[in-house]
N, C-alpha and C positions, 0 to 999 in steps of 0.2 A: 384518579391518577396516582394519589399518594398510596392507595392500597396496592395498586399495580406495581409501584416501585418497591414496596416492602416485600411482596410475594416473589418477585423475580430473583433476588438474591437467595431468598429462602429455598425455593425450588432448586436453584443451581446447587445450593449447598447439600441438599438431600440426594441430588443426582451424583454428586461427587463422592458423597459418603457411599452410596450404593456400589459405584463403579470400584472404589477402593476395597470394598468388602469383597466384590466379585473377583478382584485381582490378588486377593490375599494369598500369600505363599502358604502352600499346604505343609502340614507338619512333617518332620523328618523322623520316619520310623526306624531308620538304620540302627543296627545293633544286635547284640545277642540277647536272647530272652530265655528265662526258664519258667516252667508253668507254675501258677499258683493253685489252680483247681483242676489240673488234669485228672480225669477219672474220678472226679468228685471228691478228691481228697486234698486237704491243705498241704502247702509246701512251698517251693519256690527256688531254693538254693541248689547248687550242684550236689551238696551233701544230703539233700532231702528231696529227691526226685519224686514228686507227688504221684503216688500211685504206681510209680514205675520201678525198674530194677535198681539196685544199689549203685552208688557212684563207684567208678574205678579208683583204685588207689593211684597216687602220683607215679607216673612212669609206666602204669600198666594199661593194657587195652581195655576198652569198654567191654562189659560182659555181653555174651551173645543173647539173642532173644530167648525167652523161656517158653517152653511148651505151655499148653493150656493149663492155667492156674485153677485149682479146685473151686474157688470161689467165683470164677468167670465161666464156668462151664454150662451155666443155665440150670443146674440142679435145684437152685433156690427159686426158680421161676423168673419172670421178667419183672424188672423194677417199674413202679408206677410212672416214673419219669422216662422210661424207655420209649422209643418211637412205636406208636400203635400200628401194627401190621395187619394187612388184609388177610383173610383166611388162607389164601394160597401161600403168602409169604410167611405167615405164622407157622404153617405146616412145614415149611423149609427150615425155619429157626428150630423147631422142635425136633426135626430129624437131625440137624447138626448138633443140638444139645445132647441128644441121646448118644451120638458118636463121640462127642467130647467126654461125656461122663464115663464112657467105656474106655477112655484113654487115647483115643485116636486124635492125631493133629492134622487130619486131612483138610479141615476147614480153617486151620490156623495159618493165615497167610504170613504172620510174623515169623513163625517157626520155619516157613519156607524161604524166608529172606525177601519176600515180595514187598513192594512198597505199600505203606499203610492205606494209601488212597485218600480221597476227600469224602467227608469231612473229617475222618479219623486222623488225618495227618495233623490237623490243628489241635489235637490233644497234646502233642508234643511231649511224650513221656520223658524225653531226655532234654531237649531244648532245640532252639531254632535261631538261625541267623537271618536278619532281614537286610537286604541290600536294595537300596532305592536310588532311582535316577528319575528324571522328569517323565519319561515315557514307560518306564516299567519298574515293577517291584518284584523281587525274587525272595521266596521263602525257601530256606534250606534247613531241613530237619537232621539233626544228629543221628536219629533212629534210621538205620538202613540208608543213610545219605539220600533221603528222599528230597525232591526238588519240585517246586511249582513256581510259575511266573504269572504275574498279572499285568496285562498290557493296559496302558493308560492313554494310548495315542489314538484311540477311536477306531481301531481295527476291529473287525467282526470275524467270527469263525466261519471258514469257507466250507462248502459241502464236503470237500476231501477231509477237512479236520473232523467234521461231525460224523463222518463214516469211518474213522479211525480212532475210536475212544481210547483214553489212557487211564492210568491209575489217578494221576493228578487232575485230569481233565483240562479244559481250555478256559482260562480266567481272563475276563476283561473287567475293567473298573474305571470309575471317575470319582472325582471329589465333590462332596457336598459339604462345603465349609471345611471343618477340621476332621470330617469322617470320610474314610475311603469306603465306597460302596462297590462290592465286587459280586459278579455273577459267574458261576462255573458250570459249564455243560461238557458234553462228550465224555462222560465217565464211564469206565468199564464196570460191568455189573457182576464181576467176580470178586469185588472188594466189598467192604462193609461200612455201614453208616457209623456205627460205634460198636465196640465189642465185636460180635459176629452177627449183628443185625443185617439181613440181606436187603438188597434193593434191586430195582430194574434198570434197564438202559434208558429209562426216561427221567431219571432223577436229576434234578438241578439243585445247586447250592447257591444261596445268597448270603452275603456277609456284610456287616457294618463294623469296620474297625476304626478305633479311635483311642487316644490317650484319655483316660478318666481321672488321672491324676499324674503328677511328674513321674515318668518312669513305669508307670502301670498301663499296659496296653490291654484293651478289651476287644474281643471278637464276638459279635452277636451273630449267631449262625441259624439260618432257616433252611430246612431241607424239604424239598417238595418232590413227590413221587406219586403220580396218579394210579399206578399199578401196585405199588408195594405198600403205600402208606394210607391209612384211613384219613389222616389229616396231616398237614405240614408239622414238621417237628422243629422245635426250637430249642437251642441251648446257648449258653454264654461261657466263653472261655476267657481267662485272664492271665497275663504274663507279666513278670517283673524283668525290667531291663538290668542286665548285669553291667557293672561299672568298673571292676577290678579283676585281675588275675586271680585264679585260673578260671573263674566262672565266665569271663567275657570272651572265651574262646571254645570252639568246638573241636571235637576229636574224630578222627576217621573211624568209620563203623564198618570193619570188614566182617560182615554178617556171616557169609558163607563159610569163611575161614574159622569163625568162632564156633559155629555148629559143628564143623568137622573135628575141632579140638575137644568139643564136649562130648563126643561119642566114646 
């Protein structure tokens, strides 16, 4: 009986501890972030847009999207870390590369002011604002004013949603401790995984988003596409939370207007 009396409070304490952990308030991701490793380059501040266009001068509009850059036209081949494409989609990429090398921007969605799509949107060449509530997290990209929502209230995509794909897709998520786990489906197949790597309408994107240190947000991305990819492609993006002006605010990006003025 003494053993029983000792075990009862111990078991109760364990159960209370587990319940408290389950009820732990998720972290608040709200804020404006700048990329640390967008496009594989170091950076993070507004004056050092990692891999992206130069920052706008105070009081000036953001620069328009550039046409295909020489080093991103595929003329140097595909990087070892790029998604491994099936023969059909590798042939598509090679055709687009040949067109880009020739100076065409036909396959350059950014030059057309189209949304970057997922997961390219999470490269965040300029920056992003995260707005968080109990049931929804919204990511707003400074580049082309792109937007995506992650629903946390248990809803699932309906057949109508699945039949109407979008650039950002349809994202649902849940918390696993301090990590936001997100799955994105219903993605348009005229966007790109990264750079101008094509994908099919069967692509899905999974993410695990968490703080890895104070103010540093990490997004571990896994892209699966049974038609376009030989195997799932994984990448990790990190962002630094901005805490003081002007870095903690985004600017309007009038993309079409900027391209018109650049002509």
